[in-house]
Every structure is written in structure tokens, then in C-alpha cells.
C-alpha positions in Angstrom: -6.4 24.7 -4.3 -3.6 24.5 -2.2 -0.3 25.5 -4.0 2.4 22.4 -4.5 5.1 22.6 -2.0 7.1 20.5 -3.8 7.7 18.7 -7.3 6.4 15.6 -5.6 3.2 17.2 -4.5 3.1 18.9 -8.4 3.4 15.9 -10.1 1.0 14.4 -8.1 -1.6 17.1 -8.2 -1.2 16.7 -12.6 -2.2 13.5 -12.4 -5.2 14.9 -10.6 -6.2 17.6 -12.8 -5.4 14.8 -16.0 -8.3 12.4 -14.5 -10.4 15.8 -14.2 -10.1 16.6 -17.7 -7.7 19.0 -17.9 -4.9 17.5 -20.5 -1.9 20.1 -19.7 -1.8 21.5 -16.4 0.9 23.2 -17.0 1.3 25.9 -19.5 4.9 26.3 -20.9 5.7 28.5 -23.9 8.9 28.6 -26.1 12.9 27.5 -25.9 13.8 30.5 -23.4 10.4 29.7 -21.2 11.3 26.0 -20.7 14.9 26.7 -19.8 13.3 29.4 -17.4 11.3 26.2 -15.7 14.7 24.2 -15.6 16.2 26.9 -12.9 13.1 26.7 -10.9 13.6 23.2 -10.9 17.2 22.8 -10.5 17.2 25.2 -7.7 14.8 23.3 -5.7 16.4 19.9 -6.5 19.7 21.4 -5.4 19.0 23.9 -3.3 20.4 27.1 -2.9 24.1 26.3 -2.4 23.7 23.1 -4.5 22.5 25.9 -7.6 25.6 28.2 -6.5 28.0 25.6 -6.7 27.1 25.3 -10.6 28.0 28.1 -11.5 31.4 28.5 -9.3 32.7 24.9 -10.1 32.1 23.0 -7.4 29.4 21.1 -8.9 29.4 19.5 -12.6 26.3 19.1 -14.7 27.5 15.5 -14.5 27.2 14.9 -10.9 24.5 12.4 -10.0 22.7 15.3 -8.0 22.8 17.5 -11.4 21.3 15.0 -13.3 18.7 14.3 -11.3 17.6 17.9 -12.6 16.6 16.7 -15.6 15.3 13.7 -14.8 12.2 15.6 -12.5 12.6 18.5 -14.9 11.0 15.5 -17.6 8.4 14.4 -15.6 7.4 18.2 -15.2 7.4 18.2 -18.8 4.8 15.5 -19.5 2.1 18.4 -17.4 2.4 20.7 -20.3 1.0 21.3 -23.0 2.9 19.6 -26.2 2.8 22.9 -28.7 4.8 24.6 -26.3 7.6 25.9 -28.9 5.1 28.1 -30.7 3.7 29.7 -28.2 5.0 33.3 -26.6 5.4 33.7 -22.3 2.4 35.7 -23.1 0.1 32.9 -24.8 1.7 30.4 -21.7 -0.4 32.9 -19.6 -3.6 32.9 -21.4 -3.9 29.8 -21.0 -4.1 29.9 -17.4 -6.2 33.1 -17.3 -8.5 30.9 -19.4 -9.0 28.3 -17.8 -7.2 25.7 -20.1 -3.9 25.3 -17.5 -3.9 25.5 -14.0 0.2 26.9 -13.7 2.6 29.2 -15.5 6.2 29.1 -14.0 7.1 32.7 -15.0 8.9 36.0 -13.5 6.7 39.2 -12.1 6.6 40.6 -15.8 3.8 37.8 -16.1 1.9 39.6 -13.0 2.8 43.1 -15.0 1.3 41.4 -17.9 -2.3 40.0 -16.4 -2.4 43.5 -14.2 -1.4 46.0 -16.9 -2.9 44.7 -19.7 -5.3 42.1 -18.8 -6.6 44.4 -16.1 -7.2 41.4 -13.8 -7.1 41.8 -9.7 -4.4 40.3 -8.2 -5.1 37.8 -5.2 -8.8 38.0 -6.6 -8.4 37.2 -10.8 -4.9 35.5 -9.9 -2.9 34.1 -7.5 0.6 33.2 -6.6 3.1 31.6 -5.3 7.0 30.2 -4.7 7.6 27.6 -7.6 8.0 24.1 -6.0 10.4 23.6 -3.1 11.9 27.2 -3.5 9.9 29.4 -0.9 12.8 31.5 1.3 14.4 31.9 -1.5 14.4 34.4 -4.5 15.5 33.8 -8.0 16.7 37.2 -8.9 17.6 39.0 -12.5 17.7 42.6 -13.6 16.6 44.8 -16.2 19.3 47.7 -16.8 19.7 50.6 -18.4 23.3 51.4 -20.0 25.2 54.3 -21.6 27.7 53.3 -24.5 31.1 55.0 -24.5 30.7 57.7 -27.5 27.0 57.5 -27.5 25.5 60.5 -29.1 23.6 62.7 -27.2 24.9 61.8 -24.3 23.5 64.6 -22.0 19.7 63.2 -23.5 21.2 59.5 -22.0 22.4 60.5 -18.9 18.9 62.7 -17.9 17.1 59.4 -19.0 19.1 57.1 -16.9 18.2 60.1 -13.7 14.9 60.2 -14.8 14.3 56.3 -14.5 16.9 55.6 -11.5 15.0 58.5 -9.7 12.0 57.2 -6.8 9.5 58.8 -9.1 10.7 56.9 -12.0 11.4 53.7 -10.7 7.6 54.0 -8.9 5.9 54.3 -11.8 7.4 51.8 -13.9 8.3 48.8 -12.6 4.6 48.8 -11.0 3.2 48.7 -14.6 5.9 46.2 -15.8 5.3 44.4 -13.1 8.2 44.2 -11.2 9.9 45.9 -8.1 12.2 48.9 -7.7 15.9 48.6 -7.6 15.6 51.9 -4.5 15.5 51.0 -0.9 13.4 53.6 -0.5 10.8 53.1 -2.9 6.9 53.4 -2.2 4.9 50.0 -1.8 2.0 52.2 -1.3 2.6 52.9 -5.1 2.4 48.8 -5.8 -0.6 46.6 -5.9 -0.5 43.0 -3.9 1.7 40.6 -5.7 3.9 43.9 -6.0 3.9 44.3 -2.1 4.4 40.7 -1.8 7.6 40.4 -4.0 8.8 43.7 -1.7 8.6 41.0 1.3 9.7 38.0 -0.1 13.5 40.1 -1.8 13.9 42.0 1.7 13.7 38.1 3.8 14.3 35.4 1.3 17.9 34.5 0.3 19.0 36.2 -3.0 20.4 33.6 -6.1 20.7 35.3 -9.3 19.1 33.4 -12.7 21.0 31.4 -15.6 18.3 32.3 -18.4 18.8 36.3 -16.9 22.0 36.6 -16.8 22.8 36.7 -13.5 24.9 33.8 -12.4 27.0 32.9 -16.3 28.6 34.2 -18.7 27.3 35.0 -21.8 28.7 32.9 -23.9 27.4 29.8 -21.5 23.7 30.8 -21.0 24.3 31.9 -25.2 24.5 27.6 -25.7 22.2 26.6 -22.9 19.3 26.5 -25.3 21.1 23.6 -27.3 21.3 21.5 -24.1 17.6 22.1 -24.0 17.1 21.2 -27.3 18.8 18.2 -26.8 17.0 17.4 -24.3 13.5 17.5 -25.8 14.7 15.9 -28.2 16.5 12.6 -26.9 14.8 13.0 -22.9 17.6 12.2 -22.1 19.2 13.6 -18.5 22.8 12.3 -19.6 23.1 13.7 -22.8 22.0 17.2 -21.7 23.9 16.7 -18.5 26.8 15.8 -20.9 26.2 18.7 -23.3 26.1 21.3 -20.3 29.2 20.2 -18.8 31.4 20.0 -22.2 29.8 24.0 -22.5 31.1 24.7 -19.1 34.6 23.3 -20.0 34.6 25.1 -22.9 34.1 28.3 -21.8 35.6 27.9 -18.4 32.6 28.1 -16.0 33.9 28.3 -12.5 37.5 29.5 -13.3 
């Protein structure tokens, strides 16, 4: 099966799979994974520039273009399992592995889970593709270790940071997690087929930040977006969700 390149293709493919007996082609988990799915729909619907404009204040959440994100998102949710709220992201991935679902929209840690924990081989036991409509755009986040001011055992913490930031540390940790390294001198040979693919995408794609993982909006907005998601899940009303998102944006001064 050719991976769907647009959300319209995705929805058509889901209907085909449903007719063939796959009740929920899209495997989905708890609230934050639903937000993760939403931002992929938003990026595809708005484009990279429109996505950026949500966070710099040039595009309101109540703009018809932004409201349309929720409309498409609702249609995508109709392809997902109804018990999503009770599943972890790993359990959602498991449904794809077990053949109970065809798709899961998740970060590269899903590839790490399948490779390291489930011992599956990328390219043989599982495949991957850009989220529909986002080809050529890399939505990023960065996990970071910090050194709090006044921390006890400061030198040990510095030694730890030097280790994980080193080429050896990065090229040991990231292949296990499924992520790519922050270092530009990382050795691709230490990574599996998925990791090497992600490295190439990082070098050639346009880079944009993730909302859910803290790269485009302040914590004051991000922490309240789960409420917007709950409003939509209960009402299935795109305008109500858009109004709630804009109210939070106004409250926290987003884009000022």
C-alpha cells in the first residue's frame, strides 16, 4: 500500500480499510497524542508559513483557515479507535504492530520503541512516511538536560552533561531512543535505516517547531491546550475549539 500523501487521501484510504473490516485504521492514544495528531493536521492544512503565523500572532485561531484545521481533524478522528483516552502511545503503536490498525502518527521515539523494545527491523517489520501533507517539512523538538543554578554535586552534573553531549554519548543514546543527534558530526553508520532517513530529512527539509513538545509556544499556552482538545472531543464543534484556543492566546499574549 502506498502511504497517503494528503489528508484527503488518508480519509479515502481509511474508508477502504473500514470496508475491508479494519474498524479503526488509525491507532490513537491519550490526550497529548491527540494534540500531537492535531498539530500534524494543522501543519498540513496551514502550510509551514501558516503554522508559524499561528504563533507569531499574524494568524488568529478564529481565522477560517485555522478553523478548517479542526474540521479536518474531526474527520481524521473518525478513523481512530474510540478507546484512545485509555491508551498510552506505546499501546497505540502496539495496535499497528499487531495488525489491528494501519497508521499511527507519532514522533521518532515510536521507531525507537519498535526497534529497541520490540526488536523490529525498520524497513522490514515496519515502514514510515511523512504525516499526510507535510512532505518536505520536519516538525522538530529537542529533549534537553539542564544544570539548575545552585544544584548539589555540580561537578558530577557537568561531567554527565559532557558525556551525553559528546559524540560517543550522542551516538550511543540516540540510536536506542530512535532520535537523531544534536551534533553535526554524528556518525550515520551507528544508526538504523529509520535514523539515517531522519538525518537526511533534517538536512534537506524546512524545519518547524512542535506545539505539544514545547518548541513554538510558551508553556502558559501549551499547558492549557489540552483543555481546548477536550472541548473539541466533547463538542466536535470546530468554531468552539477555535474560540477557546484564541481566548488562551489572548490571555497569555501569544505573538506580542
